[in-house]
C-alpha positions as CSV (number, residue, x, y, z in Angstrom):
1,M,83.1,18.2,91.8
2,A,80.8,19.4,94.5
3,D,77.8,17.5,95.8
4,K,75.0,20.0,96.4
5,D,73.1,17.8,99.0
6,N,75.8,17.5,101.7
7,E,78.4,19.9,100.3
8,I,81.3,17.3,100.0
9,E,84.0,18.1,97.5
10,L,86.6,15.8,96.2
11,I,90.0,17.6,95.7
12,G,92.6,15.2,94.4
13,D,92.8,12.3,96.9
14,F,91.2,14.4,99.6
15,V,87.5,14.6,100.6
16,V,86.7,18.0,102.1
17,E,83.4,18.9,103.7
18,H,82.2,22.5,103.8
19,G,83.4,24.3,106.9
20,D,86.0,21.5,107.7
21,M,89.1,23.7,107.0
22,N,91.2,25.3,109.7
23,I,90.6,29.0,109.2
24,E,93.0,30.0,112.0
25,E,95.9,28.4,110.1
26,H,94.9,30.2,106.9
27,E,94.8,33.5,108.8
28,K,98.3,33.0,110.3
29,T,99.7,32.1,106.9
30,F,98.1,35.2,105.4
31,E,99.4,37.5,108.1
32,A,102.9,36.0,107.7
33,F,102.7,36.6,103.9
34,I,101.6,40.2,104.3
35,R,104.4,40.8,106.9
36,F,106.9,39.4,104.5
37,V,105.7,41.5,101.6
38,T,105.7,44.6,103.7
39,W,109.3,44.1,104.8
40,A,110.4,43.2,101.3
41,V,108.9,46.5,99.9
42,V,110.4,48.5,102.7
43,S,113.8,46.9,102.1
44,I,113.7,47.5,98.3
45,L,112.7,51.2,98.9
46,I,115.6,51.7,101.3
47,V,118.0,50.2,98.8
48,L,116.6,52.4,96.0
49,I,116.9,55.5,98.2
50,F,120.5,54.6,99.1
51,L,121.4,54.1,95.4
52,A,119.8,57.5,94.5
53,L,121.8,59.2,97.2
54,V,125.2,57.8,96.3
55,G,124.6,58.4,92.6
56,A,124.7,54.9,91.3
């Protein structure tokens, strides 16, 4: 539950203050996720095109 006076939030056993999170780490994780999804989609498309060409 958030305390509006000093913006402290209790999440499980952790106390998090507003602006205390490492945004750089979040951005790196998001970029890695987007890169993974992009390669996965490209790989699936290549497999589907190959299957269409060989008549499977």
